Chimera marker file (.cmm) of the C-alpha trace (Angstrom):
<marker_set name="trace">
<marker id="1" x="0.000" y="0.000" z="0.000" r="1" g="1" b="0" radius="0.5"/>
<marker id="2" x="1.264" y="3.400" z="-0.926" r="1" g="1" b="0" radius="0.5"/>
<marker id="3" x="2.064" y="6.037" z="1.668" r="1" g="1" b="0" radius="0.5"/>
<marker id="4" x="1.452" y="8.704" z="-0.986" r="1" g="1" b="0" radius="0.5"/>
<marker id="5" x="-1.949" y="10.386" z="-0.643" r="1" g="1" b="0" radius="0.5"/>
<marker id="6" x="-2.946" y="9.890" z="-4.251" r="1" g="1" b="0" radius="0.5"/>
<marker id="7" x="-6.610" y="10.731" z="-3.800" r="1" g="1" b="0" radius="0.5"/>
<marker id="8" x="-6.044" y="13.794" z="-1.627" r="1" g="1" b="0" radius="0.5"/>
<marker id="9" x="-3.478" y="15.222" z="-4.004" r="1" g="1" b="0" radius="0.5"/>
<marker id="10" x="-5.623" y="14.381" z="-7.029" r="1" g="1" b="0" radius="0.5"/>
<marker id="11" x="-8.560" y="16.182" z="-5.407" r="1" g="1" b="0" radius="0.5"/>
<marker id="12" x="-6.361" y="19.226" z="-4.740" r="1" g="1" b="0" radius="0.5"/>
<marker id="13" x="-5.220" y="19.227" z="-8.381" r="1" g="1" b="0" radius="0.5"/>
<marker id="14" x="-8.827" y="18.990" z="-9.620" r="1" g="1" b="0" radius="0.5"/>
<marker id="15" x="-9.910" y="21.833" z="-7.322" r="1" g="1" b="0" radius="0.5"/>
<marker id="16" x="-7.001" y="24.015" z="-8.444" r="1" g="1" b="0" radius="0.5"/>
<marker id="17" x="-7.852" y="23.277" z="-12.073" r="1" g="1" b="0" radius="0.5"/>
<marker id="18" x="-11.438" y="24.401" z="-11.510" r="1" g="1" b="0" radius="0.5"/>
<marker id="19" x="-10.244" y="27.554" z="-9.753" r="1" g="1" b="0" radius="0.5"/>
<marker id="20" x="-7.779" y="28.304" z="-12.558" r="1" g="1" b="0" radius="0.5"/>
<marker id="21" x="-10.626" y="28.147" z="-15.047" r="1" g="1" b="0" radius="0.5"/>
<marker id="22" x="-12.473" y="30.829" z="-13.094" r="1" g="1" b="0" radius="0.5"/>
<marker id="23" x="-9.614" y="33.223" z="-12.476" r="1" g="1" b="0" radius="0.5"/>
<marker id="24" x="-6.469" y="34.799" z="-13.825" r="1" g="1" b="0" radius="0.5"/>
<marker id="25" x="-2.760" y="33.934" z="-13.952" r="1" g="1" b="0" radius="0.5"/>
<marker id="26" x="-2.660" y="33.493" z="-10.175" r="1" g="1" b="0" radius="0.5"/>
<marker id="27" x="-5.153" y="30.639" z="-10.483" r="1" g="1" b="0" radius="0.5"/>
<marker id="28" x="-3.136" y="29.092" z="-13.290" r="1" g="1" b="0" radius="0.5"/>
<marker id="29" x="0.033" y="29.255" z="-11.181" r="1" g="1" b="0" radius="0.5"/>
<marker id="30" x="-1.796" y="27.640" z="-8.260" r="1" g="1" b="0" radius="0.5"/>
<marker id="31" x="-3.022" y="24.895" z="-10.597" r="1" g="1" b="0" radius="0.5"/>
<marker id="32" x="0.494" y="24.190" z="-11.881" r="1" g="1" b="0" radius="0.5"/>
<marker id="33" x="1.768" y="24.046" z="-8.296" r="1" g="1" b="0" radius="0.5"/>
<marker id="34" x="-1.026" y="21.668" z="-7.227" r="1" g="1" b="0" radius="0.5"/>
<marker id="35" x="-0.332" y="19.498" z="-10.248" r="1" g="1" b="0" radius="0.5"/>
<marker id="36" x="3.370" y="19.352" z="-9.369" r="1" g="1" b="0" radius="0.5"/>
<marker id="37" x="2.457" y="18.310" z="-5.809" r="1" g="1" b="0" radius="0.5"/>
<marker id="38" x="0.144" y="15.556" z="-7.074" r="1" g="1" b="0" radius="0.5"/>
<marker id="39" x="3.094" y="13.408" z="-8.138" r="1" g="1" b="0" radius="0.5"/>
<marker id="40" x="5.423" y="11.762" z="-5.608" r="1" g="1" b="0" radius="0.5"/>
<marker id="41" x="9.141" y="12.545" z="-5.761" r="1" g="1" b="0" radius="0.5"/>
<marker id="42" x="10.867" y="10.416" z="-8.363" r="1" g="1" b="0" radius="0.5"/>
<marker id="43" x="7.666" y="9.363" z="-10.122" r="1" g="1" b="0" radius="0.5"/>
<marker id="44" x="8.591" y="10.599" z="-13.582" r="1" g="1" b="0" radius="0.5"/>
<marker id="45" x="12.133" y="9.293" z="-13.281" r="1" g="1" b="0" radius="0.5"/>
<marker id="46" x="10.699" y="5.852" z="-12.392" r="1" g="1" b="0" radius="0.5"/>
<marker id="47" x="8.343" y="6.081" z="-15.370" r="1" g="1" b="0" radius="0.5"/>
<marker id="48" x="11.258" y="6.928" z="-17.659" r="1" g="1" b="0" radius="0.5"/>
<marker id="49" x="13.306" y="3.988" z="-16.356" r="1" g="1" b="0" radius="0.5"/>
<marker id="50" x="10.306" y="1.716" z="-16.972" r="1" g="1" b="0" radius="0.5"/>
<marker id="51" x="10.128" y="2.996" z="-20.539" r="1" g="1" b="0" radius="0.5"/>
<marker id="52" x="13.854" y="2.366" z="-21.000" r="1" g="1" b="0" radius="0.5"/>
<marker id="53" x="13.580" y="-1.157" z="-19.577" r="1" g="1" b="0" radius="0.5"/>
<marker id="54" x="15.729" y="-0.470" z="-16.530" r="1" g="1" b="0" radius="0.5"/>
<marker id="55" x="13.137" y="0.034" z="-13.785" r="1" g="1" b="0" radius="0.5"/>
<marker id="56" x="14.110" y="-1.111" z="-10.308" r="1" g="1" b="0" radius="0.5"/>
<marker id="57" x="11.877" y="-2.930" z="-7.855" r="1" g="1" b="0" radius="0.5"/>
<marker id="58" x="11.305" y="0.409" z="-6.093" r="1" g="1" b="0" radius="0.5"/>
<marker id="59" x="10.358" y="2.053" z="-9.402" r="1" g="1" b="0" radius="0.5"/>
<marker id="60" x="7.903" y="-0.719" z="-10.224" r="1" g="1" b="0" radius="0.5"/>
<marker id="61" x="6.356" y="-0.568" z="-6.751" r="1" g="1" b="0" radius="0.5"/>
<marker id="62" x="5.827" y="3.191" z="-7.092" r="1" g="1" b="0" radius="0.5"/>
<marker id="63" x="4.253" y="2.820" z="-10.528" r="1" g="1" b="0" radius="0.5"/>
<marker id="64" x="2.058" y="-0.068" z="-9.417" r="1" g="1" b="0" radius="0.5"/>
<marker id="65" x="0.939" y="2.036" z="-6.431" r="1" g="1" b="0" radius="0.5"/>
<marker id="66" x="-0.145" y="4.670" z="-8.957" r="1" g="1" b="0" radius="0.5"/>
<marker id="67" x="-2.101" y="2.101" z="-10.990" r="1" g="1" b="0" radius="0.5"/>
<marker id="68" x="-3.727" y="0.696" z="-7.861" r="1" g="1" b="0" radius="0.5"/>
<marker id="69" x="-4.717" y="4.159" z="-6.607" r="1" g="1" b="0" radius="0.5"/>
<marker id="70" x="-6.082" y="5.168" z="-10.025" r="1" g="1" b="0" radius="0.5"/>
<marker id="71" x="-6.102" y="8.908" z="-9.260" r="1" g="1" b="0" radius="0.5"/>
<marker id="72" x="-8.083" y="11.102" z="-11.618" r="1" g="1" b="0" radius="0.5"/>
<marker id="73" x="-6.744" y="14.566" z="-12.380" r="1" g="1" b="0" radius="0.5"/>
<marker id="74" x="-5.321" y="16.524" z="-15.309" r="1" g="1" b="0" radius="0.5"/>
<marker id="75" x="-3.227" y="14.209" z="-17.534" r="1" g="1" b="0" radius="0.5"/>
<marker id="76" x="-3.279" y="11.304" z="-15.059" r="1" g="1" b="0" radius="0.5"/>
<marker id="77" x="-5.068" y="9.125" z="-17.617" r="1" g="1" b="0" radius="0.5"/>
<marker id="78" x="-2.426" y="9.819" z="-20.233" r="1" g="1" b="0" radius="0.5"/>
<marker id="79" x="0.288" y="8.948" z="-17.716" r="1" g="1" b="0" radius="0.5"/>
<marker id="80" x="-1.572" y="5.804" z="-16.654" r="1" g="1" b="0" radius="0.5"/>
<marker id="81" x="-1.886" y="4.682" z="-20.253" r="1" g="1" b="0" radius="0.5"/>
<marker id="82" x="1.866" y="5.041" z="-20.805" r="1" g="1" b="0" radius="0.5"/>
<marker id="83" x="2.684" y="3.158" z="-17.599" r="1" g="1" b="0" radius="0.5"/>
<marker id="84" x="0.349" y="0.331" z="-18.636" r="1" g="1" b="0" radius="0.5"/>
<marker id="85" x="1.882" y="0.233" z="-22.122" r="1" g="1" b="0" radius="0.5"/>
<marker id="86" x="5.390" y="-0.235" z="-20.732" r="1" g="1" b="0" radius="0.5"/>
<marker id="87" x="4.495" y="-2.278" z="-17.628" r="1" g="1" b="0" radius="0.5"/>
<marker id="88" x="3.578" y="-5.350" z="-19.657" r="1" g="1" b="0" radius="0.5"/>
<marker id="89" x="7.289" y="-5.794" z="-20.487" r="1" g="1" b="0" radius="0.5"/>
<marker id="90" x="8.607" y="-5.193" z="-16.965" r="1" g="1" b="0" radius="0.5"/>
<marker id="91" x="10.307" y="-8.031" z="-15.065" r="1" g="1" b="0" radius="0.5"/>
<marker id="92" x="7.897" y="-8.272" z="-12.162" r="1" g="1" b="0" radius="0.5"/>
<marker id="93" x="8.286" y="-10.100" z="-8.874" r="1" g="1" b="0" radius="0.5"/>
<marker id="94" x="5.428" y="-12.467" z="-7.997" r="1" g="1" b="0" radius="0.5"/>
<marker id="95" x="3.824" y="-10.024" z="-5.543" r="1" g="1" b="0" radius="0.5"/>
<marker id="96" x="3.977" y="-7.199" z="-8.082" r="1" g="1" b="0" radius="0.5"/>
<marker id="97" x="2.361" y="-9.359" z="-10.753" r="1" g="1" b="0" radius="0.5"/>
<marker id="98" x="-0.410" y="-10.273" z="-8.311" r="1" g="1" b="0" radius="0.5"/>
<marker id="99" x="-1.046" y="-6.601" z="-7.534" r="1" g="1" b="0" radius="0.5"/>
<marker id="100" x="-1.279" y="-5.872" z="-11.255" r="1" g="1" b="0" radius="0.5"/>
<marker id="101" x="-3.730" y="-8.728" z="-11.753" r="1" g="1" b="0" radius="0.5"/>
<marker id="102" x="-5.905" y="-7.050" z="-9.120" r="1" g="1" b="0" radius="0.5"/>
<marker id="103" x="-5.623" y="-3.791" z="-11.098" r="1" g="1" b="0" radius="0.5"/>
<marker id="104" x="-6.863" y="-5.606" z="-14.221" r="1" g="1" b="0" radius="0.5"/>
<marker id="105" x="-9.844" y="-7.071" z="-12.357" r="1" g="1" b="0" radius="0.5"/>
<marker id="106" x="-10.601" y="-3.650" z="-10.866" r="1" g="1" b="0" radius="0.5"/>
<marker id="107" x="-10.403" y="-2.145" z="-14.360" r="1" g="1" b="0" radius="0.5"/>
<marker id="108" x="-12.975" y="-4.624" z="-15.593" r="1" g="1" b="0" radius="0.5"/>
<marker id="109" x="-15.312" y="-3.682" z="-12.768" r="1" g="1" b="0" radius="0.5"/>
<marker id="110" x="-14.987" y="0.084" z="-12.610" r="1" g="1" b="0" radius="0.5"/>
<marker id="111" x="-12.407" y="1.670" z="-14.915" r="1" g="1" b="0" radius="0.5"/>
<marker id="112" x="-14.329" y="2.543" z="-18.017" r="1" g="1" b="0" radius="0.5"/>
<marker id="113" x="-11.589" y="4.551" z="-19.693" r="1" g="1" b="0" radius="0.5"/>
<marker id="114" x="-10.788" y="5.232" z="-23.351" r="1" g="1" b="0" radius="0.5"/>
<marker id="115" x="-7.505" y="3.344" z="-22.957" r="1" g="1" b="0" radius="0.5"/>
<marker id="116" x="-9.067" y="0.169" z="-21.529" r="1" g="1" b="0" radius="0.5"/>
<marker id="117" x="-7.309" y="-1.930" z="-24.168" r="1" g="1" b="0" radius="0.5"/>
<marker id="118" x="-4.044" y="-1.303" z="-22.266" r="1" g="1" b="0" radius="0.5"/>
<marker id="119" x="-5.432" y="-3.327" z="-19.380" r="1" g="1" b="0" radius="0.5"/>
<marker id="120" x="-6.076" y="-6.153" z="-21.858" r="1" g="1" b="0" radius="0.5"/>
<marker id="121" x="-2.411" y="-6.096" z="-22.904" r="1" g="1" b="0" radius="0.5"/>
<marker id="122" x="-1.281" y="-6.160" z="-19.279" r="1" g="1" b="0" radius="0.5"/>
<marker id="123" x="-3.651" y="-9.056" z="-18.595" r="1" g="1" b="0" radius="0.5"/>
<marker id="124" x="-2.113" y="-11.026" z="-21.458" r="1" g="1" b="0" radius="0.5"/>
<marker id="125" x="1.352" y="-10.516" z="-19.937" r="1" g="1" b="0" radius="0.5"/>
<marker id="126" x="0.070" y="-11.646" z="-16.504" r="1" g="1" b="0" radius="0.5"/>
<marker id="127" x="-2.051" y="-14.583" z="-17.649" r="1" g="1" b="0" radius="0.5"/>
<marker id="128" x="-2.709" y="-17.283" z="-15.047" r="1" g="1" b="0" radius="0.5"/>
<marker id="129" x="-5.549" y="-19.752" z="-14.516" r="1" g="1" b="0" radius="0.5"/>
<marker id="130" x="-6.613" y="-17.694" z="-11.492" r="1" g="1" b="0" radius="0.5"/>
<marker id="131" x="-6.845" y="-14.499" z="-13.520" r="1" g="1" b="0" radius="0.5"/>
<marker id="132" x="-8.850" y="-16.300" z="-16.190" r="1" g="1" b="0" radius="0.5"/>
<marker id="133" x="-11.254" y="-17.572" z="-13.518" r="1" g="1" b="0" radius="0.5"/>
<marker id="134" x="-11.783" y="-14.044" z="-12.195" r="1" g="1" b="0" radius="0.5"/>
<marker id="135" x="-12.369" y="-12.713" z="-15.700" r="1" g="1" b="0" radius="0.5"/>
<marker id="136" x="-14.818" y="-15.520" z="-16.522" r="1" g="1" b="0" radius="0.5"/>
<marker id="137" x="-16.835" y="-14.645" z="-13.399" r="1" g="1" b="0" radius="0.5"/>
<marker id="138" x="-17.161" y="-11.087" z="-14.702" r="1" g="1" b="0" radius="0.5"/>
<marker id="139" x="-18.142" y="-12.209" z="-18.207" r="1" g="1" b="0" radius="0.5"/>
<marker id="140" x="-21.372" y="-13.396" z="-16.564" r="1" g="1" b="0" radius="0.5"/>
<marker id="141" x="-22.037" y="-9.978" z="-14.974" r="1" g="1" b="0" radius="0.5"/>
<marker id="142" x="-25.435" y="-8.359" z="-15.350" r="1" g="1" b="0" radius="0.5"/>
<marker id="143" x="-23.694" y="-4.992" z="-15.775" r="1" g="1" b="0" radius="0.5"/>
<marker id="144" x="-23.165" y="-4.534" z="-19.531" r="1" g="1" b="0" radius="0.5"/>
<marker id="145" x="-19.993" y="-2.426" z="-19.117" r="1" g="1" b="0" radius="0.5"/>
<marker id="146" x="-18.405" y="-5.000" z="-16.811" r="1" g="1" b="0" radius="0.5"/>
<marker id="147" x="-19.409" y="-7.833" z="-19.125" r="1" g="1" b="0" radius="0.5"/>
<marker id="148" x="-18.028" y="-5.995" z="-22.197" r="1" g="1" b="0" radius="0.5"/>
<marker id="149" x="-14.714" y="-5.298" z="-20.478" r="1" g="1" b="0" radius="0.5"/>
<marker id="150" x="-14.440" y="-8.854" z="-19.177" r="1" g="1" b="0" radius="0.5"/>
<marker id="151" x="-15.081" y="-10.175" z="-22.684" r="1" g="1" b="0" radius="0.5"/>
<marker id="152" x="-12.344" y="-7.887" z="-24.046" r="1" g="1" b="0" radius="0.5"/>
<marker id="153" x="-9.856" y="-9.141" z="-21.456" r="1" g="1" b="0" radius="0.5"/>
<marker id="154" x="-10.848" y="-12.752" z="-22.107" r="1" g="1" b="0" radius="0.5"/>
<marker id="155" x="-10.384" y="-12.198" z="-25.851" r="1" g="1" b="0" radius="0.5"/>
<marker id="156" x="-6.894" y="-10.859" z="-25.134" r="1" g="1" b="0" radius="0.5"/>
<marker id="157" x="-6.065" y="-13.791" z="-22.867" r="1" g="1" b="0" radius="0.5"/>
<marker id="158" x="-7.213" y="-16.247" z="-25.515" r="1" g="1" b="0" radius="0.5"/>
<marker id="159" x="-5.309" y="-14.490" z="-28.290" r="1" g="1" b="0" radius="0.5"/>
<marker id="160" x="-8.375" y="-13.011" z="-29.994" r="1" g="1" b="0" radius="0.5"/>
<marker id="161" x="-7.756" y="-9.428" z="-28.856" r="1" g="1" b="0" radius="0.5"/>
<marker id="162" x="-5.431" y="-6.776" z="-30.107" r="1" g="1" b="0" radius="0.5"/>
<link id1="1" id2="2" r="1" g="1" b="0" radius="0.2"/>
<link id1="2" id2="3" r="1" g="1" b="0" radius="0.2"/>
<link id1="3" id2="4" r="1" g="1" b="0" radius="0.2"/>
<link id1="4" id2="5" r="1" g="1" b="0" radius="0.2"/>
<link id1="5" id2="6" r="1" g="1" b="0" radius="0.2"/>
<link id1="6" id2="7" r="1" g="1" b="0" radius="0.2"/>
<link id1="7" id2="8" r="1" g="1" b="0" radius="0.2"/>
<link id1="8" id2="9" r="1" g="1" b="0" radius="0.2"/>
<link id1="9" id2="10" r="1" g="1" b="0" radius="0.2"/>
<link id1="10" id2="11" r="1" g="1" b="0" radius="0.2"/>
<link id1="11" id2="12" r="1" g="1" b="0" radius="0.2"/>
<link id1="12" id2="13" r="1" g="1" b="0" radius="0.2"/>
<link id1="13" id2="14" r="1" g="1" b="0" radius="0.2"/>
<link id1="14" id2="15" r="1" g="1" b="0" radius="0.2"/>
<link id1="15" id2="16" r="1" g="1" b="0" radius="0.2"/>
<link id1="16" id2="17" r="1" g="1" b="0" radius="0.2"/>
<link id1="17" id2="18" r="1" g="1" b="0" radius="0.2"/>
<link id1="18" id2="19" r="1" g="1" b="0" radius="0.2"/>
<link id1="19" id2="20" r="1" g="1" b="0" radius="0.2"/>
<link id1="20" id2="21" r="1" g="1" b="0" radius="0.2"/>
<link id1="21" id2="22" r="1" g="1" b="0" radius="0.2"/>
<link id1="22" id2="23" r="1" g="1" b="0" radius="0.2"/>
<link id1="23" id2="24" r="1" g="1" b="0" radius="0.2"/>
<link id1="24" id2="25" r="1" g="1" b="0" radius="0.2"/>
<link id1="25" id2="26" r="1" g="1" b="0" radius="0.2"/>
<link id1="26" id2="27" r="1" g="1" b="0" radius="0.2"/>
<link id1="27" id2="28" r="1" g="1" b="0" radius="0.2"/>
<link id1="28" id2="29" r="1" g="1" b="0" radius="0.2"/>
<link id1="29" id2="30" r="1" g="1" b="0" radius="0.2"/>
<link id1="30" id2="31" r="1" g="1" b="0" radius="0.2"/>
<link id1="31" id2="32" r="1" g="1" b="0" radius="0.2"/>
<link id1="32" id2="33" r="1" g="1" b="0" radius="0.2"/>
<link id1="33" id2="34" r="1" g="1" b="0" radius="0.2"/>
<link id1="34" id2="35" r="1" g="1" b="0" radius="0.2"/>
<link id1="35" id2="36" r="1" g="1" b="0" radius="0.2"/>
<link id1="36" id2="37" r="1" g="1" b="0" radius="0.2"/>
<link id1="37" id2="38" r="1" g="1" b="0" radius="0.2"/>
<link id1="38" id2="39" r="1" g="1" b="0" radius="0.2"/>
<link id1="39" id2="40" r="1" g="1" b="0" radius="0.2"/>
<link id1="40" id2="41" r="1" g="1" b="0" radius="0.2"/>
<link id1="41" id2="42" r="1" g="1" b="0" radius="0.2"/>
<link id1="42" id2="43" r="1" g="1" b="0" radius="0.2"/>
<link id1="43" id2="44" r="1" g="1" b="0" radius="0.2"/>
<link id1="44" id2="45" r="1" g="1" b="0" radius="0.2"/>
<link id1="45" id2="46" r="1" g="1" b="0" radius="0.2"/>
<link id1="46" id2="47" r="1" g="1" b="0" radius="0.2"/>
<link id1="47" id2="48" r="1" g="1" b="0" radius="0.2"/>
<link id1="48" id2="49" r="1" g="1" b="0" radius="0.2"/>
<link id1="49" id2="50" r="1" g="1" b="0" radius="0.2"/>
<link id1="50" id2="51" r="1" g="1" b="0" radius="0.2"/>
<link id1="51" id2="52" r="1" g="1" b="0" radius="0.2"/>
<link id1="52" id2="53" r="1" g="1" b="0" radius="0.2"/>
<link id1="53" id2="54" r="1" g="1" b="0" radius="0.2"/>
<link id1="54" id2="55" r="1" g="1" b="0" radius="0.2"/>
<link id1="55" id2="56" r="1" g="1" b="0" radius="0.2"/>
<link id1="56" id2="57" r="1" g="1" b="0" radius="0.2"/>
<link id1="57" id2="58" r="1" g="1" b="0" radius="0.2"/>
<link id1="58" id2="59" r="1" g="1" b="0" radius="0.2"/>
<link id1="59" id2="60" r="1" g="1" b="0" radius="0.2"/>
<link id1="60" id2="61" r="1" g="1" b="0" radius="0.2"/>
<link id1="61" id2="62" r="1" g="1" b="0" radius="0.2"/>
<link id1="62" id2="63" r="1" g="1" b="0" radius="0.2"/>
<link id1="63" id2="64" r="1" g="1" b="0" radius="0.2"/>
<link id1="64" id2="65" r="1" g="1" b="0" radius="0.2"/>
<link id1="65" id2="66" r="1" g="1" b="0" radius="0.2"/>
<link id1="66" id2="67" r="1" g="1" b="0" radius="0.2"/>
<link id1="67" id2="68" r="1" g="1" b="0" radius="0.2"/>
<link id1="68" id2="69" r="1" g="1" b="0" radius="0.2"/>
<link id1="69" id2="70" r="1" g="1" b="0" radius="0.2"/>
<link id1="70" id2="71" r="1" g="1" b="0" radius="0.2"/>
<link id1="71" id2="72" r="1" g="1" b="0" radius="0.2"/>
<link id1="72" id2="73" r="1" g="1" b="0" radius="0.2"/>
<link id1="73" id2="74" r="1" g="1" b="0" radius="0.2"/>
<link id1="74" id2="75" r="1" g="1" b="0" radius="0.2"/>
<link id1="75" id2="76" r="1" g="1" b="0" radius="0.2"/>
<link id1="76" id2="77" r="1" g="1" b="0" radius="0.2"/>
<link id1="77" id2="78" r="1" g="1" b="0" radius="0.2"/>
<link id1="78" id2="79" r="1" g="1" b="0" radius="0.2"/>
<link id1="79" id2="80" r="1" g="1" b="0" radius="0.2"/>
<link id1="80" id2="81" r="1" g="1" b="0" radius="0.2"/>
<link id1="81" id2="82" r="1" g="1" b="0" radius="0.2"/>
<link id1="82" id2="83" r="1" g="1" b="0" radius="0.2"/>
<link id1="83" id2="84" r="1" g="1" b="0" radius="0.2"/>
<link id1="84" id2="85" r="1" g="1" b="0" radius="0.2"/>
<link id1="85" id2="86" r="1" g="1" b="0" radius="0.2"/>
<link id1="86" id2="87" r="1" g="1" b="0" radius="0.2"/>
<link id1="87" id2="88" r="1" g="1" b="0" radius="0.2"/>
<link id1="88" id2="89" r="1" g="1" b="0" radius="0.2"/>
<link id1="89" id2="90" r="1" g="1" b="0" radius="0.2"/>
<link id1="90" id2="91" r="1" g="1" b="0" radius="0.2"/>
<link id1="91" id2="92" r="1" g="1" b="0" radius="0.2"/>
<link id1="92" id2="93" r="1" g="1" b="0" radius="0.2"/>
<link id1="93" id2="94" r="1" g="1" b="0" radius="0.2"/>
<link id1="94" id2="95" r="1" g="1" b="0" radius="0.2"/>
<link id1="95" id2="96" r="1" g="1" b="0" radius="0.2"/>
<link id1="96" id2="97" r="1" g="1" b="0" radius="0.2"/>
<link id1="97" id2="98" r="1" g="1" b="0" radius="0.2"/>
<link id1="98" id2="99" r="1" g="1" b="0" radius="0.2"/>
<link id1="99" id2="100" r="1" g="1" b="0" radius="0.2"/>
<link id1="100" id2="101" r="1" g="1" b="0" radius="0.2"/>
<link id1="101" id2="102" r="1" g="1" b="0" radius="0.2"/>
<link id1="102" id2="103" r="1" g="1" b="0" radius="0.2"/>
<link id1="103" id2="104" r="1" g="1" b="0" radius="0.2"/>
<link id1="104" id2="105" r="1" g="1" b="0" radius="0.2"/>
<link id1="105" id2="106" r="1" g="1" b="0" radius="0.2"/>
<link id1="106" id2="107" r="1" g="1" b="0" radius="0.2"/>
<link id1="107" id2="108" r="1" g="1" b="0" radius="0.2"/>
<link id1="108" id2="109" r="1" g="1" b="0" radius="0.2"/>
<link id1="109" id2="110" r="1" g="1" b="0" radius="0.2"/>
<link id1="110" id2="111" r="1" g="1" b="0" radius="0.2"/>
<link id1="111" id2="112" r="1" g="1" b="0" radius="0.2"/>
<link id1="112" id2="113" r="1" g="1" b="0" radius="0.2"/>
<link id1="113" id2="114" r="1" g="1" b="0" radius="0.2"/>
<link id1="114" id2="115" r="1" g="1" b="0" radius="0.2"/>
<link id1="115" id2="116" r="1" g="1" b="0" radius="0.2"/>
<link id1="116" id2="117" r="1" g="1" b="0" radius="0.2"/>
<link id1="117" id2="118" r="1" g="1" b="0" radius="0.2"/>
<link id1="118" id2="119" r="1" g="1" b="0" radius="0.2"/>
<link id1="119" id2="120" r="1" g="1" b="0" radius="0.2"/>
<link id1="120" id2="121" r="1" g="1" b="0" radius="0.2"/>
<link id1="121" id2="122" r="1" g="1" b="0" radius="0.2"/>
<link id1="122" id2="123" r="1" g="1" b="0" radius="0.2"/>
<link id1="123" id2="124" r="1" g="1" b="0" radius="0.2"/>
<link id1="124" id2="125" r="1" g="1" b="0" radius="0.2"/>
<link id1="125" id2="126" r="1" g="1" b="0" radius="0.2"/>
<link id1="126" id2="127" r="1" g="1" b="0" radius="0.2"/>
<link id1="127" id2="128" r="1" g="1" b="0" radius="0.2"/>
<link id1="128" id2="129" r="1" g="1" b="0" radius="0.2"/>
<link id1="129" id2="130" r="1" g="1" b="0" radius="0.2"/>
<link id1="130" id2="131" r="1" g="1" b="0" radius="0.2"/>
<link id1="131" id2="132" r="1" g="1" b="0" radius="0.2"/>
<link id1="132" id2="133" r="1" g="1" b="0" radius="0.2"/>
<link id1="133" id2="134" r="1" g="1" b="0" radius="0.2"/>
<link id1="134" id2="135" r="1" g="1" b="0" radius="0.2"/>
<link id1="135" id2="136" r="1" g="1" b="0" radius="0.2"/>
<link id1="136" id2="137" r="1" g="1" b="0" radius="0.2"/>
<link id1="137" id2="138" r="1" g="1" b="0" radius="0.2"/>
<link id1="138" id2="139" r="1" g="1" b="0" radius="0.2"/>
<link id1="139" id2="140" r="1" g="1" b="0" radius="0.2"/>
<link id1="140" id2="141" r="1" g="1" b="0" radius="0.2"/>
<link id1="141" id2="142" r="1" g="1" b="0" radius="0.2"/>
<link id1="142" id2="143" r="1" g="1" b="0" radius="0.2"/>
<link id1="143" id2="144" r="1" g="1" b="0" radius="0.2"/>
<link id1="144" id2="145" r="1" g="1" b="0" radius="0.2"/>
<link id1="145" id2="146" r="1" g="1" b="0" radius="0.2"/>
<link id1="146" id2="147" r="1" g="1" b="0" radius="0.2"/>
<link id1="147" id2="148" r="1" g="1" b="0" radius="0.2"/>
<link id1="148" id2="149" r="1" g="1" b="0" radius="0.2"/>
<link id1="149" id2="150" r="1" g="1" b="0" radius="0.2"/>
<link id1="150" id2="151" r="1" g="1" b="0" radius="0.2"/>
<link id1="151" id2="152" r="1" g="1" b="0" radius="0.2"/>
<link id1="152" id2="153" r="1" g="1" b="0" radius="0.2"/>
<link id1="153" id2="154" r="1" g="1" b="0" radius="0.2"/>
<link id1="154" id2="155" r="1" g="1" b="0" radius="0.2"/>
<link id1="155" id2="156" r="1" g="1" b="0" radius="0.2"/>
<link id1="156" id2="157" r="1" g="1" b="0" radius="0.2"/>
<link id1="157" id2="158" r="1" g="1" b="0" radius="0.2"/>
<link id1="158" id2="159" r="1" g="1" b="0" radius="0.2"/>
<link id1="159" id2="160" r="1" g="1" b="0" radius="0.2"/>
<link id1="160" id2="161" r="1" g="1" b="0" radius="0.2"/>
<link id1="161" id2="162" r="1" g="1" b="0" radius="0.2"/>
</marker_set>
């Protein structure tokens, strides 16, 4: 579990963004400052090392914490998409892979984002019988969005997806 207050800092960034839209340059400066404070120290360096294929265990833990927290604020979705794109190639420890499997299942249930296909790619890289069982359970959901996402992940796991 992350010690970083992702949700609190995301909320502060969203509030500052709203205020900036209603005011002048002072509001814009406050928004930029809140946005800078939303990210933990070393986050972007860890993301860059992930992209370069040289992420450390600490880097991966920080980035997985971000995916688990799923904060929503200006550009966080874009950043999340890039982390997901590169995470599927990362050499994960067993506990990290398990945490990412939980992120995939959570994405099926509640993350209805334009970049959902990235979760499908991560799922393919983390494929296990247990993950498939969890996805199959959600294919039977009465919620059409959950069912659609579960079907997309199952297609990816079975080699029918992108």
